[in-house]
N, C-alpha and C positions, 0 to 999 in steps of 0.2 A: 513052796510057793510063797512069795512075800505079797502082802496086801497093802495097798494104800487106800484107806478110807476116804471117800469124797461123797458123801451123801447128797449133797446138793446137785450133783449130776444127774440123779434120779429123775428129776423133773424133765432133763434133756431127752432121757431114755423113753419116758413114759408119756411125752406129748405127742400127739398124732401129727403126722407131716400136715404143713399147711398146703391148701390147695392153690392158693394164689401167691402173689409176691409179698414176702415177710416184711420189706421195705415200705411198700404202699400200704399194707395193713396197719404197720406202725403209724403212719402218718393219720390214718382215719381211726384210729382206736378210741380216740377221746380222752385217754389218760396218757399224757406224755411221761409220766414217772414210771408207769407200769411198763411202757413201750420202751423205756430208757432213752427217749429222746432228751437231749440235754439243751438244744437251742435250734430254734427256727429262725430262718431268714427268708426274704421274699423267693428265693429261687432255690433254696436247698435247706438241709439241716444236719445237725450233729447228734449222733446216736452212739451209745456204747455198745460194742460188739457183745452179743449174749453168749458167745462161745470165744473169749478172747485168746490171742496169742500170748498176751501178757497183760498183767494188771494195767488198766487203763487205756485199753485198746479201743480207739474211737473210730468210727466210720464217718466219711462226709458224703451226703447223698443228695443228688438233685432231687426236686420234687417231682419232675416229669418222669415217668417209666421210660428209660431209653437204655440200650445196649452198649453205645459206643460213644467215646468223647467227640468224635467227628458230628454227633447229632446235637451237640451242645450249642446253644445260641452263645453269642460272646458274653451277654450278661451272665448267663448260667455259669460259664466258665470263670469269670472273675468272681462269682459268689462262691464257687467252690473252692478258688485258691484263697479268697478272704477266710472262709471257713477253716482251711488248711492252719492258716496262721493263727486264728483264734483259738481252735483246739491245742495247738502246740504251745501257745502262752497259758492257757488254762492248765494243761499238763504239767508245765515248768513251774507254775504258782503251786499247784495242789500236790504235786508228787516229786520234783526235783530230779528228773531223770538224767542221765549222763548224755542221752542222744535219742534219735528217733529213726524208725524206719517209715517213710512215707511212700506209697504207691498204690498202684491198682493191678488187678489180675484181670485181663480181658479174655473171656471165654474159659470154658471148663477145662481145656487142655492146658491153660496156664495157671490153673488152680482156683478158679473163681467158683464159689459156692453158691452164690447168686448171680449167675451169669446174665440174666436178662435185665438187672437194674443196676446200672453203672453206679459205682461207689469207690471212693479212696479210702484207704486204710492209713491212721496214724498210729503207730505201735511205739510206745515209750520204751527205751532201752536203758539199763543199768549195766555199768561194768561188771562182769562175771555174772550176768542174769542166765547165762546158759550153762548149767552145770551138768553133772553126771546122770541126773534123771532123765532127760530126754534123750540122751546119747545110749546110756546102758538099759534104762529101764523103759523107754518109750513112754514116758509120763512127763509131763509139764505141770509144775506145781504152781499155782496161782495163790499168792499169800493174803488176797483181801476178797471179801465176798462183794458182789456186784453192786448191791444196795449201799455198801459203804463207800465203793469207788465212786457211784453216782452222787452221793451226797458231797463228797469231797469235789468234785469236778463242777457240780451245780454251784457251790459256794464260791469257786475260783472264777467260773465264767460271770456270776453275779457281781463279782468285784471288778470284773474287766468291762462289762457291757451296761449293767445296771440291774435293779431287782426283777425286771420283765424276763430276764433269761433263766431265772431259777425255776 
């Protein structure tokens, strides 16, 4: 049997499940750095995905706890799209990806891990970033620790929006 060592994943395995909404709890945690919140806007925020599909995987989240895009106010919808744009620009500046996947999974059947709190995913992509590991080994290798990714993106956001974003 081949082994791939990933000791940082132990925190995921050992952490008891959260009883409430992880996205709402991140907002009220009192520590954006620990919660991985990179930027707040009046109607939403940008947060790093704690269990990313790819390095730099961001989520765009409305402040209100709602499950469907049809529940968004026009202002919330505008804010979320502005945050998508800001997130893409920050990722381009910090990581220089070749492209992006942007979208949302609505409902558990569609793959939503957090089905009750609407959010959009911004996944940076690089040519060749899908290799033999996920296909043959069922393993995705992420080359950078979340703390390092947070620092790079916080710096990129600060350069785009000013020091209050860091």
